[in-house]
C-alpha positions in Angstrom: 20.9 44.2 11.0 17.1 44.4 11.9 16.6 47.4 9.9 18.5 46.1 6.7 16.5 42.9 6.9 13.7 44.7 6.5 14.5 47.3 3.9 15.7 44.2 1.8 12.5 42.7 2.0 10.7 46.7 1.2 13.1 46.3 -2.0 12.7 43.5 -3.7 8.6 43.5 -2.4 8.6 47.4 -5.4 11.0 46.1 -7.6 9.5 42.8 -8.2 6.3 43.3 -10.7 3.2 40.8 -9.2 3.8 39.0 -12.6 7.0 37.7 -11.6 6.3 36.7 -8.1 3.2 34.7 -9.9 5.7 32.8 -12.4 7.9 32.3 -9.3 5.8 31.0 -7.1 4.0 28.3 -10.1 7.4 26.6 -9.4 7.2 26.4 -5.6 6.5 22.6 -4.7 6.7 22.7 -1.3 4.3 24.0 1.2 6.9 25.4 3.4 8.9 26.7 0.6 5.3 28.7 -0.6 5.2 29.8 3.3 7.8 30.8 3.4 7.4 33.0 -0.1 4.7 34.8 1.2 6.0 35.2 4.6 8.5 37.5 2.7 6.4 41.1 2.6 3.1 41.9 2.4 3.4 42.6 -1.1 4.7 39.4 -2.2 1.8 37.7 0.5 -1.0 39.9 -1.5 0.0 38.9 -5.5 -0.4 35.4 -5.3 -3.9 33.9 -4.9 -2.7 31.0 -2.6 -5.3 28.7 -4.7 -4.7 29.7 -8.7 -1.0 29.3 -7.6 0.2 26.4 -5.4 0.0 23.2 -7.5 0.6 20.7 -5.1 -1.9 21.3 -2.2 -3.6 18.2 -2.9 -0.1 15.8 -2.2 1.6 17.6 0.5 2.8 15.4 3.5 1.1 16.5 6.5 3.6 17.1 9.0 4.5 15.5 12.4 2.8 17.6 15.7 5.7 17.1 18.5 3.6 19.1 21.5 5.8 20.8 23.2 6.6 20.1 27.1 4.6 21.2 30.3 7.1 24.3 30.5 7.6 25.5 26.7 5.1 26.9 24.5 7.4 25.8 21.9 6.5 23.1 19.3 8.5 21.0 16.7 6.6 20.7 13.5 8.5 17.4 11.8 8.7 17.5 8.3 9.2 14.6 6.1 9.9 16.7 3.1 13.0 18.7 4.8 13.7 15.6 7.1 14.0 17.9 9.7 12.0 19.7 12.5 10.4 23.2 12.1 10.1 24.8 15.9 6.9 27.0 16.1 5.2 29.2 18.8 2.1 28.3 19.6 1.3 29.8 23.1 -2.3 29.8 22.2 -2.4 25.8 22.9 0.0 25.8 26.2 -1.5 23.8 28.7 -4.4 22.7 26.1 -5.7 19.3 24.8 -6.1 19.6 21.0 -7.0 17.4 17.9 -5.8 18.0 14.4 -8.3 18.5 11.7 -8.1 20.3 7.8 -5.0 21.4 9.2 -6.2 23.3 12.3 -5.9 22.7 16.1 -9.3 22.5 17.8 -8.1 23.1 21.5 -9.6 23.0 24.8 -8.9 24.9 27.6 -9.4 24.2 31.2 -11.8 26.1 31.8 -14.1 23.9 29.5 -13.8 26.6 26.5 -13.0 25.1 22.7 -11.6 26.8 20.3 -9.6 26.9 16.9 -5.8 28.1 15.7 -4.0 27.4 12.3 -0.7 26.4 13.7 0.9 28.0 10.4 -1.0 31.0 9.6 -1.7 31.5 13.2 -4.9 32.4 12.4 -7.8 32.0 15.1 -11.6 32.0 14.7 -13.4 34.6 16.5 -16.7 32.2 16.6 -15.8 30.0 19.4 -17.2 26.5 19.5 -19.7 25.7 22.1 -17.6 25.0 25.0 -18.1 21.5 26.9 -20.7 22.9 29.3 -22.9 23.2 26.1 -23.0 19.2 25.7 -26.4 17.4 27.1 -26.3 16.0 30.4 -22.2 17.0 30.6 -22.4 17.2 34.2 -23.4 13.3 34.3 -20.4 12.6 32.5 -18.5 14.9 35.6 -20.4 14.6 38.6 -17.7 15.8 40.9 -17.4 19.1 40.7 -13.7 19.0 41.9 -12.6 16.5 39.4 -14.2 18.6 35.9 -11.2 20.7 35.6 -9.2 17.3 35.1 -11.4 15.3 33.3 -12.8 17.8 30.7 -9.3 16.9 29.1 -10.4 13.8 28.4 -14.0 14.5 27.9 -13.7 15.2 24.1 -11.7 12.0 21.9 -11.8 13.0 18.5 -12.9 15.8 16.7 -14.0 16.1 12.8 -14.0 19.4 10.5 -16.6 18.8 7.4 -14.2 21.8 5.6 -11.6 24.5 6.2 -12.7 27.1 7.7 -10.2 29.2 6.0 -12.3 28.5 2.9 -15.8 28.8 4.3 -17.6 30.6 7.6 -20.5 27.2 6.8 -18.4 24.2 8.6 -19.4 21.6 10.8 -17.5 19.9 13.8 -18.6 16.5 14.9 -17.1 14.7 18.0 -16.6 11.5 20.0 -17.4 13.0 23.5 -17.9 11.6 27.0 -17.6 8.3 28.8 -19.1 6.1 26.6 -18.3 7.9 23.5 -21.1 9.1 21.9 -21.7 11.4 18.9 -22.2 14.8 18.8 -21.9 18.1 16.1 -21.9 21.6 16.4 -22.5 23.8 13.2 -20.2 27.5 13.0 -22.6 29.5 15.0 -24.3 27.3 17.0 -24.3 28.2 20.9 -24.9 23.9 22.4 -23.9 21.0 20.8 -26.0 18.4 19.5 -26.4 14.8 20.8 -26.7 11.7 18.4 -28.6 9.5 20.0 -28.3 7.1 17.9 -25.5 4.6 19.6 -25.4 0.8 20.5 -21.8 0.6 21.0 -18.6 3.4 21.5 -17.9 4.8 18.4 -14.1 4.6 17.4 -13.5 7.5 14.9 -15.3 9.7 12.4 -14.6 11.0 9.1 -16.6 13.9 6.6 -17.2 12.4 3.4 -19.4 13.6 0.5 -21.2 15.6 2.4 -22.0 13.1 5.4 -20.2 12.3 8.7 -19.4 8.6 8.6 -18.1 6.6 12.2 -17.0 3.0 13.2 -18.0 1.6 16.5 -16.5 -1.3 18.9 -19.3 -3.5 17.4 -17.8 -3.3 13.6 -20.7 -1.3 12.5 -20.6 1.8 9.9 -22.9 4.1 10.5 -23.8 7.4 8.8 -25.0 10.9 10.2 -26.6 13.9 8.0 -26.1 16.8 10.1 -28.3 18.5 7.7 -31.3 16.1 7.3 -34.7 16.2 8.2 -33.3 14.4 11.9 -29.6 14.8 12.4 -30.0 13.4 16.0 -30.2 10.0 14.0 -27.3 7.8 12.9 -28.2 4.9 10.2 -26.6 1.9 10.1 -24.5 1.2 6.7 -23.0 -1.8 6.7 -21.0 -4.4 9.4 -17.7 -4.8 8.5 -16.6 -9.0 7.2 -17.9 -11.4 10.5 -13.9 -12.6 10.4 -12.8 -8.6 11.4 -16.0 -8.7 14.4 -15.2 -12.3 15.6 -11.4 -11.4 16.2 -12.3 -7.8 16.7 -11.2 -8.0 20.2 -7.4 -5.2 20.5 -7.7 -4.7 17.1 -8.2 -0.4 16.2 -10.6 1.1 13.2 -9.7 4.2 11.4 -12.2 5.3 8.9 -11.0 8.0 6.2 -11.3 9.5 2.7 -8.7 8.2 -0.1 -8.7 9.6 -3.7 -12.6 10.1 -3.5 -13.5 6.2 -2.2 -14.3 5.8 1.5 -11.8 3.2 3.7 -12.1 1.6 6.6 -8.5 0.5 8.3 -8.1 -2.0 10.4 -4.9 -2.6 12.7 -4.2 -5.5 14.3 -1.6 -6.5 16.7 -0.6 -10.0 15.9 1.9 -10.7 18.7 4.4 -8.4 20.5 6.4 -7.6 17.5 4.3 -8.2 14.6 1.5 -5.7 13.4 -1.3 -6.7 11.0 -3.3 -3.9 8.6 -6.4 -4.9 6.0 -8.0 -1.8 4.4 -11.8 -2.2 2.5 -13.3 0.3 0.8 -17.2 0.7 1.1 -19.7 1.8 -1.5 -22.1 3.5 -0.1 -23.4 5.1 -3.4 -26.3 2.6 -3.6 -29.3 1.7 -1.7 -27.2 -1.9 -0.9 -23.8 -1.0 0.6 -20.9 -3.7 0.2 -17.8 -3.4 1.1 -14.1 -5.0 -1.2 -11.1 -5.5 0.5 -8.0 -3.4 -0.6 -4.9 -5.5 -1.2 -2.5 -2.4 -2.4 -2.8 1.2 -2.0 -1.0 2.1 -5.5 0.7 5.1 -5.5 -1.0 6.6 -2.8 0.1 6.4 1.1 -2.2 6.7 4.6 -1.2 8.6 7.6 -3.4 7.1 10.8 -3.2 8.3 14.4 -6.1 8.5 17.1 -6.9 12.6 15.9 -6.2 12.6 12.3 -6.4 10.1 9.4 -5.7 10.7 5.6 -4.2 10.0 2.1 -1.9 11.5 -0.2 -0.5 10.6 -3.6 2.5 10.0 -3.8 3.7 11.5 -7.4 5.1 14.7 -8.3 6.5 16.2 -4.7 5.3 13.4 -2.6 7.1 10.6 -4.2 10.4 11.9 -2.9 9.6 11.7 0.8 7.2 8.8 1.7 6.7 5.7 -0.3 3.9 4.4 -1.9 1.7 1.5 -0.8 2.2 2.1 2.9 0.9 2.9 6.2 2.4 5.6 8.2 0.8 5.4 11.8 1.5 6.5 15.6 0.5 4.6 18.7 -3.0 5.6 20.3 -2.0 7.1 23.9 -4.4 5.1 25.7 -2.6 2.0 24.0 0.5 0.6 26.2 3.8 2.1 25.8 5.4 -0.7 24.9 3.0 -1.8 22.4 5.3 -1.6 19.4 8.6 -2.6 21.2 11.1 -1.2 19.2 14.1 -0.4 21.3 14.5 2.3 23.5 17.0 3.6 21.8 15.4 4.3 19.2 13.6 6.6 21.0 10.3 8.2 19.6 10.4 5.6 17.3 8.7 3.2 19.8 5.5 5.1 19.4 5.4 4.8 15.2 5.8 2.7 12.5 5.4 2.5 9.0 3.4 -0.6 7.2 4.3 -2.5 3.7 1.3 -3.0 2.3 3.1 -5.5 -0.3 5.7 -7.1 2.5 3.5 -7.2 5.1 6.6 -5.5 7.3 6.3 -3.1 10.3 9.5 -1.3 10.2 10.8 1.5 13.1 10.1 5.6 12.0 11.2 8.3 12.8 13.6 8.6 16.1 13.5 11.3 18.4 13.4 11.7 22.7 10.4 10.6 25.0 9.7 14.1 26.6 6.6 15.4 25.5 3.4 17.1 27.1 1.6 14.1 28.5 -2.1 16.0 27.5 -1.2 14.8 23.7 -0.1 12.5 21.8 1.8 12.5 18.3 -0.1 13.7 15.5 -0.4 14.6 11.8 -1.1 17.9 11.1 -2.3 18.4 7.5 -0.5 21.2 5.4 -3.2 23.5 5.0 -3.6 27.4 4.0 
């Protein structure tokens, strides 16, 4: 049976010329189908240049990563496009903490090593990121040697890539780390982490936008970090969010992300045990006088928010069939109370997730599954990229 399958693929690869393969690739609309197409045989894979022939790379819906159990090395990736889960064997991330950025998983081992893995192509970077003990003053954060391995998993709270390592070797990783949640970064090839010295409150989120990293903190300040500037250890305050958000910000959560070329800040706040409210603001960082305005509608776009990875997609072409425009798909942070969303228990993992409709202001449960998962890692969105 195995030989027949291999001969079948080899036969198709021999008989189908490159021009025909390219024309077929141009008709493919979903990332999953394109990945399967390139996986048929090496001839098909070499005939297709991804950037030239896959037309819908920018509109792909992220996949939902359901972490494996402690005894399994297989992870489930739930596809909204297929309304089904795809199992992927990922022994490289077993018993590790990991974060999602640009389609890559940034992993932290119990030995304090940090590396990156692409879950769909299984590509691993040969250049490792600096280990945790390459952070300045890291031992002050982990004072007892007996607890360092346990706490190491919680040392880094967020990881963000400036660019996709699949397309360039010139990338930077920005992290939120440590007990007081500071910012630090490492460029490709660095042997140690550089700490951003500017700190007024714990940082809550960070993103890369037009050559700069922008971060939010618990004082509702927006800070800009130019890691290639004259002093990359200094963050400049860009603006503060509206005073009413600062006044009532206790219990709220800020996300910062790019959407259709704009920089957005989203506040998620619990009104009571059953009701959420989201406010979306667009920041103008193009002038010296930075301003913001509240966005009442996302139009034909949808936001996907979680602690690890937040992104925006346009719900046109393929995406319009699988996710709703003008909506926010969000995942409960692992640090929040387990009953935070308060959907019925029979809905399983739906109680960890929801969809917020910007027009109606209502939250609906989203995605039902069992509750068994790796306690090290929460559910997270993974961008579909090559």
